[in-house]
N, C-alpha and C positions, 0 to 999 in steps of 0.2 A: 878474625872475621867471622869464623864459625860461631863464636859465642854471640856476636852481635846479631847474626842471622837468626839464631835460636831465640834471642830476646824479642826480636821482631815478630816471630811467630807467636810467642806467648802474649805479646801485646795485642795482636789481632784477635786472639781468642778471648782475652780480657775484654776488649772493646765489644766483641760480639755478644759476650755473656752479659755485659752491662746493658747493652741495647735490648737484649731479651728481657732483662730484669725490669727495664722501663715499661715494656709491654705488660709484665706481670703486675707491677705497681699500679698501672692505670686501668687494669681490667675491671676492678670493682667500680671505678668511676665511668669507664667507657660503656659498660653494659646499660645502665639506665639512660645514658645519653643516646645510645643506639636505639633503644626502645622508643624514646621520644621522637628522635629524628625519623624513624621508620613510620611512625604514626602520622607525622607531618607529611612525609613523602606519599603515603597512601591517600591522605586528604587531597594533596596536590594532584595526584593521579586521578582521583574521583572527579574533582572539579574540571580537570582538563578533558577527561573522557565525556563528561556531561556536555561540555561545549562542543566537542567533536560530534556527539550524538545529535545535538540540535542542528549543527551545520549540515550533517549528512542526511538526517531524516526529514527535517522540516525545510531546509533551504536547498537540499539536493546538491551540496558542494562535496568536494573530494578532499580528504585530510591531507595536509602537507607531509612530504616525506620525512622532514626533520621531526615533526610531531609523532609520526608513526614510529620512527627509530627511538625517540625518547621513551615512548610508552613501552616498547619492547624491552629496552634496557631497564626501565623501572620495574617491569614484571620480573625480570631475572634477578635484579638486585634485591627486591623485596622478598622473593622466594628464598634466596641465599641467606638473607638477614634473619628471616623468620626461623629457618632451620638452626642457625647458630644460637638464636635466643632460646629455642627449645632445649638445646644442648647445654646451655650455660650453667644451670644449677649443679650439675655433676662436677664441673670445673671449679666453680666458686667454692664448693665444699673442700676441695683439695688445698686451698690457700691457707697460709699460716704467716706468723710474724707480720701482722698488719697488712697482709695482702701482697707482700713483696717476695714471698717465697712460696713454693708449692711442694707437696709431698710426692707429686709426679711431675717434676719440672719440665721434662721434654714435651709432653702432651699439652701441659698448661701454657708453656711458652708459645707453642704453635697456635693454640687457641686464642691467646691474647693478641697475637699478631694478626690473626684473621679478623678479630673483632675491630681492631684499630683500622685495618685496611678497609673493611666494609663500611665502617663509620664514615670514613673520608669519601667513599663512593656515594653513599646516601646523601651526604651534605652537598657534594658536587652536583649530583643529579637534581636535587631540590632547587639549587640556585639556578639551574638551567631550564627549569620547568615553567618559567614565566613567559609564555608565548603571547605576543600581541594578536597574532592571527593563527588560527588552527587549521583552516581549510581554504581552498580556492575553487574556482569554477573548474569542473572537469573538462577534459577535451571533448569537443562536440563531434559526434559522428556525422558523416556527410549527409545521411538521411535516416530518419526513423521509420521503421516498418509500420505500416498501417493495416488494420484488419480489413480484409476484402474477400468476399465470397467469390466462388467460381462464376465466371461471366458467360453469358450467351449472346453472341452477335457483336461483341465489342472488340474482338481481336484485331480486326482491320483498322479500327479507329486508334487503338494503341499504337500500331505500326505507323499510322499516318502522322500522329502527333510526334512520335519519336523521330521519324524521318525529318519532320519540320525542325525539330530541335538541333539537328546536325548541321543545318544551314547557317553559316556565319552571319548572313545578312538579315536573318530573322531574329528579332529580339522579343517580340510579344506575340503570343499565340492565344486565340480565343476559342473556346468550346461552348457551343450554344445548342439549345433544343428544349423541347417541352419538359415541364416538371414531371419527374418520374421516369425519364427516358434513359437515365444511367450516366449522367454527366459526372456526378461525384464519384461513382464507381470507377469511371474511366480515369479520373484524376488520381484516385487511389492506386490504380494500376501503374500509372506513370511514376508516382512517388516510389512505389515498390520496385520498379525497374531501375530507378536511380539507386535504391538500396542494394540491389543485387548485382550491379555492374560497376566496373572501375571507371572513375571520372574525377574531375577536379572541381566539381560544383559544390557549393555549400547550399544544401536543399532546405527550404523553409516552407512549412505548410501553415496556412492561415485561412480562417473562415471569416468572411465579411458579414454576411446576413444583412438584415435591414436596419437594425438598431445601432446607431453610432458606429458605422463600419470602420472608419479610420482608426478610432481608438482601439477597437477590438483587434484589428490587424496589427497595429503598433505593439500591443501587448504580446501578441503571439510572436512577432518578430523579435522583440526584446528578450523574451524567454528563450528563444532558439539561439540567439547570438550571445547570450550570457550577460545581458544588461539587467540591472535591478530596476524594478518599477517604482522604487521609493524616491520621493523628492521631486518628481516631475509635477509641474503646476499647469502645463498647457500642452496642447498638441504640438506646438512649435518647438518646445523644449525637447519633447520626445523625438521629434523628427530630426533635430540637429544631432542628437546622440546616435540615433540609428544610422543616419547618413554617414557620420564619421567612421562607423564600423564597416558598413556595407560597401563604401567606396573603395575599400582596400581588399574586397573579396570578389571572387567570381561566384555569383549566387544564382540559384534557380528558385524563384518565388512561385509557389503553387497556391493560387488564390481562388478559393471556392465560394460560389454563391454570391456574386455581386449583383445588385439590383439596379444600379445606376453607374454612370461614369465614375470611376475610382481614380482620385487624384494621387498618383504615385509620389509625386514630388512633395505634396503636403504631408504625406505619411512618412517621408524621409527615405524613400526608396529611390536610388539612382536609376535614371532611365537606362534600359539596356541599349548598348551600342556594340558595333563590331570591335571597338577598342577594348571595352571591359569584358566582353564575351558573356555577360549575364543574360538571364532569360526570365520572362514572366509568363506563366500559363494560367489562365483564369477560366472559370465557368460562369455562365449566366443563362437565364431563360430567354433573354431578350436580344433579338438580332440587332436592334438599334444601339444597344449598349456595346455589343461586339464591334460594330462599325466605329463607334466613338473611341474605343480603346485601341483598335487596330484597323485603320481605314483600308488597308490592303486585304480584301476578302479572300485572297488566295491563302492567307495565313490564318484564316478562321475556319473552324471545322464544325459543321452541323452534324449532331448526332441524331440519326433518324430512328423512327420506331421500327420494331422488328418486323420482318416479312412474315406472312402467315405461317409458313412451315416452322420457323424458329420460334415464333410466338406460341404455337401449339405445343412444341417440345418443352418450352419453359413452363407453360401452364400444367402440362401433364406431370412434370417433375414435382410440382407443388401440390397438386390435387391427389396424385397417386393413381397408378394404373388400375388398382383394385376397385376404386370408386367408379372409374369410367366403365368398368365391366359389370357393374351391379345390375344393369338393365340394358337391353339392346338399344333403347332410345337415347341413353345418357351421352354416349360418345358424340352423336349428332348435335345434341343440345349443347355439349361442351364447345363445339366449333362455333356455335352462335355466341356463347359467352366470350370466347376468345376474340371474336369479331368485334364485340362491344368494347373490349379492352383496347382496341385500336393499336395493338403492338407496343403498348407502354409496358416496359418490364415491371415497374413497381405495381401497376394495376394487375398485371398477370400474376405476380407473386401474391399480392394481397387477396385478390378474389380467389385464386387457386387454393390458398390456405383456408379461406372461409368456406369454400365448397367441398373441402375434403370430407366433411361429415354428412354431406347431403347424398342420400342413397336412392331417392325416388325421382322419377321424371317430373312430378308435380313441383317439387322443390326447385328443380333446375328451371322449369318454365317460369316460376315466380321470380327467380333471380334475374332472368332475362328481361322480364317486364320492368323490374325496378331499375335495372341498368339503362333501359331505353328511355326512362322518364327524364325529361329535362329538369334541371334544377334552377329555380329562379334566382336564388341568392347564393353567392359563392363566397367563402371566407377569404379575406385578404391573404395573399401569399400562397393560396392554393389554386392552381390553374383550373379552368372550367373543365378540362379534360379529366383531371384526377379527382375532383371533388365528389362526383357521384360514386366513383369506385371506393373511395375512402369512406364515404357515408354508408355505403352498402356493408363494408366490413364492420363499421361501428354498429350498424343496426343488427348485424348478425351476432353480436356479442350476447352471451348467455342471458343476462338479465340486467335490470337497471342498476343493481349494485356493482356489477362489473363495469358498466358504463361510467358510473360515478368514480370508480377507482381509476379508470383511464383518464378522465378529465382532470383528476387531482394531479396527474403527472405533469400537467402544463405549468404547475407552480415552479418546477425546477428549471434551472438555466438551460438554454439551448446549447447543444453540442457538448454537454457535460454528462458523464455517466451518473447513474442514480444507484446508490447502495440499496440492494434489495431489502435487507432487514430494516434499514432506516425507513424506507418507504412504507413497508408493511406496518411498522409500529405507528406511523403517522395515520395510516388508514384506521388502525384500531383506535387511536386517540380521537379521531373525528367521528367515530361511531359507525364507520362504513362496514365493519365486520361484527356488529353487535349481536348478530343472531347466534354467534358461537359462545357457548357457556364457559369455555376455558381457553386460556391463552394459547396452549399448544395447538388446539383445533383452529383457532383464528389465524395463527401464523401459517399453518399448513394450507388453509384456504387462500391466504395471501399469496403464497408461492404458486399455488395453482392458477390464480388469476393472472399473475405476472407471466406465467408460461403461456396462458391463452392469449394474452395481449401480444406477446412476441410471435406466437404462431400466426396471429392475425396480421402481423407486419405493422402493427400500430405503435410499437415502441421503438422502431428504428427511425427515428426522426432526426433566461429572463434578464440575465443580467444586462442592464443597459447603462452601466457605469454611472449611476446616480451618485452625487456627492453630498446631497442633502436630503432631508426627509421629504418624501413625495407629497404632492398636493392632490386633492380630489374634491369635486363639487358635492358629491353625495356619498359621504362616508357611511351613512346609515344603511346603504344598500350593499355594501361590501361584505361578502361572506368569507372569502379567502384572499390573502394578499401575500405575495412573495417579492421581496427586494433583495434576494440573495446575490452574492458575487458583485457587490457594488463598493463604493468608497465612502459610505456614510459614516461620519464620526460622532455626531451628536443627535439625539432625539429629544428635542426641547419643546415641541408643540404637542398639546394635548389633542388626541383624536377621539371623537365621539363615534364609536363603531359598535352600536348595540347588537348587531347581528354577526360580527366577525367571529369565525370559528377557528381559523388557522392563520398564523402569522409567522412567516419565515424571514428572519433577519440575519441569518448566518453568513459567514465569510464577508463581513464588512470590516470597517476600521473603528468600530464603536468604542468610544471612550466614556461618554456620558449619556445616561438615560435618566431624565428627571423623575422625581418620586411619583408625580401624578400621571405619568405617561399612560399607565394601564388602568386608570380610574374608571373609564367608560367603555370597557370591553367585557361586559358581564358574561357573554356566551363563549369567550375564547377557550378552546379545548386543546389546541396544539401551539406551542411556542418554541421556536428554534433560535437560540442565540449563539450557536456553536461557531468555533473558529474566528472569534473576535479577540485577538491576542492582546489588544489594548484595553479590554474591559476588565477592570480590577474590582468593581463594586456593583452589586445589584441594587436597584431602587427598592426601598422598603414598600413602595406601592405595589410591588408584585404580589403581595398578599391579598390584593383586591380581586385577583383572578380566581374566584371561587369555583368556576366551572372547569378549571384547567386539569387535564388528564395526562398531558405529555409535555415534559420540560427537558430540553436538551441544552446543557451548559458546557459540553465537551470542548476541549482545546481553547478555553478562556483562561485569563489570569486572575480570576476572582480569588480573593484571599479569605473570604468567610461567607457563609450562608446566613442571610438575615433571619432572625427569629420569626419574622412575619410570615415566612413560608409555612408555618404551622397551620395557617388558615386554609391551605390547599387540601382539603379533606377528600377531594375526588382524584387526587394524583395517582396515576397507575404506572407511569414511566418516568424515571429520573436518570439522566445521563450526566455523570461527573467525570468521565474518562479524560485523562491527560490534563487535569486541572492541577498542574504541578506546584502552583502557588497557594493552593487551598490549605489553610492551617486550622481554621475554626469552623466546626459544625456544631451548633448548639444542639441540645437534646430535642430534636424534632423529627428524626427519621421514623420513630415509632408512632408519630401522630399521622403518618400517611397510611392509614389502616387499609386502604384499597390498593396499595402499591404492589405491582406484579413484576416489574423489571427495574433492577438497580444496577447501574454500570459504574464501576469505580476503578477499573484498570488504569494504572498510571496516576491515580489520585494520591497526593502526598499525605492525606489525613490518616491518622492511625486507625487502621481498619478494625482492630480488636474492639474499639469503642462502638463502632457501628454494628458489629456482630451482636453485641449485647442487645441493642435496640431491635435488630432484625428478628429476634425471637418472638416479638409481638406482632410481626407482619404475617397474618394468616394466609394471605393470597400471594405472597412473594414466590415467584416461579423461576425467574431468570436472574443470574448474577454474574458479573465480572469483577475481579478483585486482585489486588497486589499485596503480597506479604513481603516483609523486609527482614524477618528473622525466623529461626526455627521455633523459638518459643511462641511467636505470634501464630505460626501455622498450627502448632500443636494445640494451642488454645482454641483456635477456630474449629478444629476437628472435634471439639467437645460440644459444639453447638448443634442442636438438632436441625435448625433451619438451614444452616450451612450445608449439612450433609444431604438434606432432602431437596435442595434447589437444583435446577438445571444450570450447571456452571458452564457458561459459554467460554470463559477464559480465566485462567489463573496465572498470575505472574509472580515468580519467586525472584526477588531482587536483593542483592547484597548477601544476606545470610552469613554475616561475619562472626556469628556466635557458634558456628559448628563447622567441622572439617569433613563431616559425612552427612548424607541425607538418605533416609529410607524412602525412596520415591514411591514405593508401593503403598505407603500410607495414604496417598491420594487416590488409589484405585477404588476406594469406597465411594468416591464422588461419581455417581452415575446419574445423568450423563455429564462427562467432562469433555468438552469439544476441543479446547485449545490450551496449550501449556507452554509457558515461557520461563527459562532460567537465564538470568542476566545480572549485570551490575557488579562485576569484579568479585564474584564469589570466591571464598577461600576453600570451598568444598573440593576435596581431592577425590572423593569416591561417592558415587551414587549407588547405594546398596540395593541389591536385587534379591536378597535372601527373603524368602517367604514360602509359606505352605501353599503352593500353587496347584490346587487340585481341581480338575474339571473347570478350568477357566477362572476360578476365584483368584483375585489379585491381578487381573488383567485390565488394561485400559480399553475396553471394547468400544467405547464411544469416541475415543480421542482421534481427531482428524488432523490436527496441526501441532507441530512441536517447533519451538524456537530456542536456540541456544546461543547466547551472546556473552562474550567476555568471561567465560568460565575457564580461566587460564590454568587451573590446577588439574582439570579433568584430563585423563589420558584416553578414555574411551567413553562411548555413550551406549553401552550394550543394553541398558535397561529399555531402550526403544523397542526391543523385541516383544515387549509386553503390550505394544500398541498395534494389534494385528490389522486394524483398519486405517492405519495412518496414510493420509493423502499428501501432506505437505511437510517437508523437513527443511528447515533453514538453520544453518550453523554459520556463525560469523565471529571473527576476532577471538577465537579460543586458542591461545598461544601454545598450550601444551598438548592439545588433542592430536593423537597419533593414528587412531582408527575409530570408526564409528561402531562397528560390531566386533568385539573380541571373540575369536574362535574359542579361546580357553574358557571365557565366562559363559559363552553359549552352551558349551558342552556340559557345564555344571547343572544347567536347568533344562536341557533339552528333553530328558526323559520325563520330567514333570510337566513341561509345557505341552509336549506332544504335538508341536507344530513348528516345523523348520522352514515353512514357506514364507521366508522373509520378504518384506516390502511388496507383498502381493497386491496391495491397493495403492501404492505410492504413485502419485502423478507428477509431483514437482520436487526436485532436490536442488538446493542452493547452498554451495559451500564457498565461503569468502574469507580470505585472510587467515588461513590456517597453516602457518609456516612449518609445522612438524607432521602434518597429515600425510601418511604414507599409503593408507588403504581404507576403502569403505568397508569391504569384507573380502576375505581371501579367496572365496570361491564364486563362480559365476552364478547369477540369480536370473530368474525369468523376467521380472519387472513387467507383468502383463498389462499394467495400466499406465506405465510411465510415459509422460509427454515431454518433459523438459528437464535437462540437467544444466546447471550453471556453475562453472568452476572459475573462481577469480583469485589470484595470488595464493595458490596452493602448489608451490613449485615442486614439492617432494611427492605429490600425488601423481604417479605415472601409470598406474593400472586401475582399470575399472572392473567391477564384478560383472562383466558382460561376456557373452559368447554369441555365436551365430544364432542361437535360439532365443536370445533375450529380446524383449520388447517386440515380439512377433506381431506383425500386422499394425504396428503403431508408427506414426510419423514423428519419430523422436527428434528433438532438437537438442544439441549439445552446444552450449555457449561457453566461450572462454577466450584467452589470448592466443594469438597465432603461434607465438614462440613456444608456449606450453603445449599446444596441440601437436606440434611437430615431434615432441619428445614422448608422447604417449606410447606405452608398450602394450601391444595387443596380444591376446591369448593365441591367436593364429591368424593366418592371412584371410580366411573367410570372415572372421569377426571384423578385421580392419576394413574389408571391402563393404561389409554390411553397414558399418556406422560412419564411414568416412564422409558420405554425403550429408550426414546429420549435423556437421559442424557449422556454427555461425559465429563469426567474429564479434566479440563484445567490446 
């Protein structure tokens, strides 16, 4: 029996060694197979991540948990496989006898087994990476916080409306009053009270306005409850889908600015009853509309003008006590101005800001005369009470140029924010800022004008859902036209617009523009075709726009630029950002000899070819650009024009040709305002070695940094060289453990001579960083910090905060409640200081 047992042991050993020999014999075959499979897996991961990015960034969806888990596993397996591949040459060298034996059998056997195992993992992951769906609609919060200034005299109305909401028998509540009296501000306050309190309502905010109110409200409701706008052909189809969702919910619809009886049923909104517990709160200027919507006037609330005392308090707040004390007569005259404002908050704010610079009694007397003049004609939609006040604010604008800039703003859709830089560049394109000899001066002037319009309360105020090309009787009289935010698919009619200077066609569904569409627009200077995702081709007739100075093609799916664009000799602004399908740009960029602004961030065309043409652009001043490799970036740094431009944004994506990056090579780009590293980089280390003497090698102009999908990075210590950083957003960096490494900081501290980290930071956003443990190990002052957002960073338990951090700031810290409960504070005083800052996300 003993011998048999002994033979059994020997047999096990023999089998084990034979099995190990099998790994050895297959090693030379498995290695190239692993390399191929890993490259395939990387490609699968890139494609999947691209779909996730589109879903998250463009469609505002949330990635599926199984997709997120697959991506994390893929990151780990690819990292492990790459390490084994790097180690493979030393093991292959040890093989002999046709690859079935090794001079160091133990280590080579082990390595062969690891290769075989990881190969199977890679194959398995690749097979499971084919997802039909990558994202879904995120859970919708009960209410979205809306911006709202501190109110004067509205507190009692807020309590009145809220009290009405608590009554089960009340389903519809009306709020009415003069234009400018504060109805929208009151509704904002109600919305925010929903946000800040516990309840079971699904809160929906919608603005009706005058143009196609039902469609507008339907679109807002659909967006809020997670319905897609695609595929609907009629109001009735939308209504049916909306009704099927809302009938299962207890909702509160906050409906702002209705001008006539609003048919809730036609819009698809179930009528509120005691049974469903839902509510509708609306605002209107008209009492008769209030009665039609809610016949029981006990449930309608009239917002009155402010009494004299509160009116003067609001006016004094806006005009400034210093101005009122400039002369003994001014305070008395101010009372007369307040009387003319009739207690209307908007008038008091508008006139108050306009009078803030008036320091003599004569100016105040003139203002009173103007306000007392009756106005024969009143604009539609502006009440007779408000028009003289708004006109006075308009007349008080500095000059005709500023007034023209203000009127230009009417081209933009109502209730939509306007991007400041975009607006300013359109002003420049139209020639409204032509008195400035250089671009920088013109842009500064533009920002000054926007500030003055906001101060005058004139910018706190198009889309009418057109589905086809608009019609007009006298096209020859049209100077500016906007059909933004509509549903237009085809432009097939030729328009004779000899005086047209600005044409906004952005955010439609354009597919076809006939070649002759632009033939009779010889004066056109500004053309915006942005955000038309179905537009794949530009008409060759665009070359007829010989006066064009501003062309925005961003976020379109155009595949090539037509050679006919060479005729645009006056072009000063070209925006190709996020044209991810663009593959062909003929040699025409150099023909735009007057070009000042070139935006190519997110453009898929090979930027090195454009850089060669850029050398001939003597007036080029502003650039955004994306690089996809180290070699491409190094080549760019050799171009004088690239170095001398004001670089608004540089995006480094991919960079799979290097595992390290000397980020300080970009420090010579002055100014560089925004920098992004993204796209599954294999970079493991961002080098910060440099002769940093007296600030040389620092990113003094850098204001925003974005790090996405840099999975090999362990820290981002190089950020210390951006002393004026205002915004830091880091997302989906699977290996990141800390932002600032104390060890790396100590290596350069004596050279940099500045340990005041994040002294200008206003916004910090960290999302999906599974290994993140610390931002920095010591408390920092954060004197400018406004908001911290932490999502899915479960290992981050400590903040670099103490009771002296963010002094005097109203800091907001956003995150999940479960994570917030586990945060570890430096001491009790710090916890007490920041506990009120938390906001559930």
